[in-house]
N, C-alpha and C positions, 0 to 999 in steps of 0.2 A: 594271269594263268597263260600257259603256252599250249596251244592245241595244234598238232601237226596235221597236214592234209591226209585224209584217209585214202586208201587205195581206191582208185576209180573216181576220185574227186575231180571236179572240173578244173582243167589246167588253165594257167594264165594265158593271156593273149600272145605274149612272146615269152618263151621260157629260155633261160640262160643255161647252157650255151645253145643258142638257136640262130636262126637266120637274122642277120642284121636288119634293123628297120631304118629307113631313111629319116633324117631329122624332120623333113617337111611333113612326113606322114604322121608325125606326132606333134605337129604344130610348133616346131622349133626352127629358129633361123639358122640355116646350115652354115652360112658364112661366119656368124658370130660364134657358133659352136666350134667350128674349125679353128678360129683364132684363139679361143679359150684353151683348147687342147694343145695347140702349138705353144701357147704361153706356159702352160704347165710343164710341157716337155723341155722348154728352154730353161726352166728353173730347177732342173735336176729331179723332177718327179720320176720315180721309177716305174710307175704304172698309173694310168688314168682310164677309168671306165665310166661312161655316162649312160644312165638308164632313164627312160621315160615311159610310163605306162607299162612297166615290166619289159620293155624292149631295150636292147643294147643299141644305142644310136651313135656311139663314138668310143674309140678306145686307142690307147697308146701303150706299148709294152708287150712283153712276151707271155704274160699270164703265168708267171712262175711263182711258186710258194716263197714267201719271204716273211720275216718277223713282223708282226703287227703291233708289237709292244702293248701299250695300254688298251688298245682295242680288244685285247684278250679278255679284259674285264667284261665288256659288253657281250661277247660270245659266251662267256661263262655264265652270265646272268640268264641267257636263254636255256642253258643246261639246267641251272637251278630251277628256273620256272617250269621246265618240263617235269622235273622230279616232284615239285610241289603239286602240279596238275595231276600227276599219277598217284598222289596221296602218300608218298614216302615220308614226308614231313611237312610242316607248315612254317610260314615265315615268322610266326610268333613263338616257335619252340625255342627254349633256352639251350645254351651250350651244354649245360650239365646233363641234358637228356642224351647227348651223344658222347660226351667226354666225362667219365666218372671222376677224373682228377680235377675237373673244373669246379673247384669249391669256392664258396664265398661270392662276392659281387661279380667276379668274372663268369661264374656259372650261370648267372641270370641274364647275361647278354644274349640277345635273340639273334636268330638267323638274319632277320631283316636289318638289324643294326650292324651286323658284320658286312652285309652286301651293300648297304648304303653308306658305309664308312662313318657310322656314328656310334661305334662301339665304346668310344671313350678311352680306348687303350693308348698308352704312350707310344709315340712313333719317333724314331730317329733312323737315319739311313745306316749308320754303322751297326746298330742293333738289328735292323731288318736284314741286312746281309749276313750277319752272324747267325741269325736264326735259320736261314737257308743252308748254312754250312754245318749246322749241328743237328738239332732236333726241333723242327719248326713248331710242332704241337706243344712240346714242353715249354719252349720259349714264349709262345703266345699265351698259354694258360697260366703263366707265372709273370706276366708283364703288368706293371703298375698302371693304374688308370689316371688319366689327366682330367677326365670329365665324367659326369654321370651319363650312362648309356642313353642314347637317343636325344641328347641335348645339343651336341656340337659335332659338326662335320670336321673330320681330321683325315687328311689324305693318308693312305696307308697302302702297303704292298703285301707284306707277308701274311697279315691277318686273313686275307682272302683265301689263303691255302686251306683254311679250316673248312671252306665250302667243299673242296674236293674230298676231304676226309669224311664229311657228313654224307655226301652222296655215296661214297664207297661203303660206309657202315650201314646205311639204310637200305641200299638197293642190292647189296651183295655183289656188286660189280665195281670195277675200277672207274674212276671219273672218266677216263678216256674211253673205255668200252661203253659206258652208259651214254656218253656224248655221241659216239658214233651210231649206236643202235637206236637211240630215241630221238635224236635231233638231226645229225648230219645225213645219215643214210636216207631219212625221210624226204630230203630235198635233193637227193642225187649226188651227194658228196662222198666219194669213195675214201676208204681208210688210208690208201697210199697217197692221197693228195694233201695231207696235212700232218703236222707234228706238233707236239706240246712238250717242251722240255720239263724235266723234273729236278728236284733237289737231290742231295746225296742219299736221302732215305726213300727216294722214289715218289715223293709227293709232287704232283704237278704244280708248276709255278703259275697259278691261276692269274696273277696280276699282270703278267706280261710274257708268258712263255710260248704263245701260239705262233706258228708259221702256217700261212694258208694262202692259196691262190686268190687273186682278186675276183675271178669269176665265181668262186665259191663264197666269198664274202657277199657278192651280189645275191646269191641264192639265199643266204641268211637274211639279207636285207629284205628280200621279197617275203620271206617267211614272217618276219616281224611285222611287215605292213599288212599282210593278208590274213594270217592265221594266229598271230601272237600279239595283238595290241594289248599293252599292259602285261607283258610277258611274265613279270614277277608280281605276284600279289598274294595276300594271305589266304 
């Protein structure tokens, strides 16, 4: 479950973005840390931020929003966890509860199996891309199964877009609006600091469409550590 800090809750010792803490004040070797950051910078890393005890102790880069690719999946899991915590749906709910056209075995696939990529649905890159370019929901709900749900991990991309549709249908808000109101804004992330691209029909590409600033990813990391252990649960 994902529980966000309530208004007036005790703040962290060092909140990002806040005053930098020295490496030695958090028991880190300053010289080794400096060499590590320099090494990362020399290998074309576009941004490095090092946190210790919620304090930002080293950084490299301009803190600009950039695509985070598959890390989008982790951020989306926080949004799903928040919706589950608020009671909009459960991880054991089947797809047929949200998609009337999801008949037969596909309709019995659960939210948990979608988010853990154990839905059993067939995956191929060409079909995945084609789904984004046409009607992703129709494509997914008519995709053949390779495995029984819950038995086999199969990396997938497009199937995670079903999560955005589920949140929209159960909350009455778009995935993006829900994410901002119920997760991002609670930890100080403004709406103009991130973007999430969508497919031709306006469905967010949950699997890899997020662009966000590193400092805001740090906020979400702190959220996960302090208020959202086991962010997604039944």
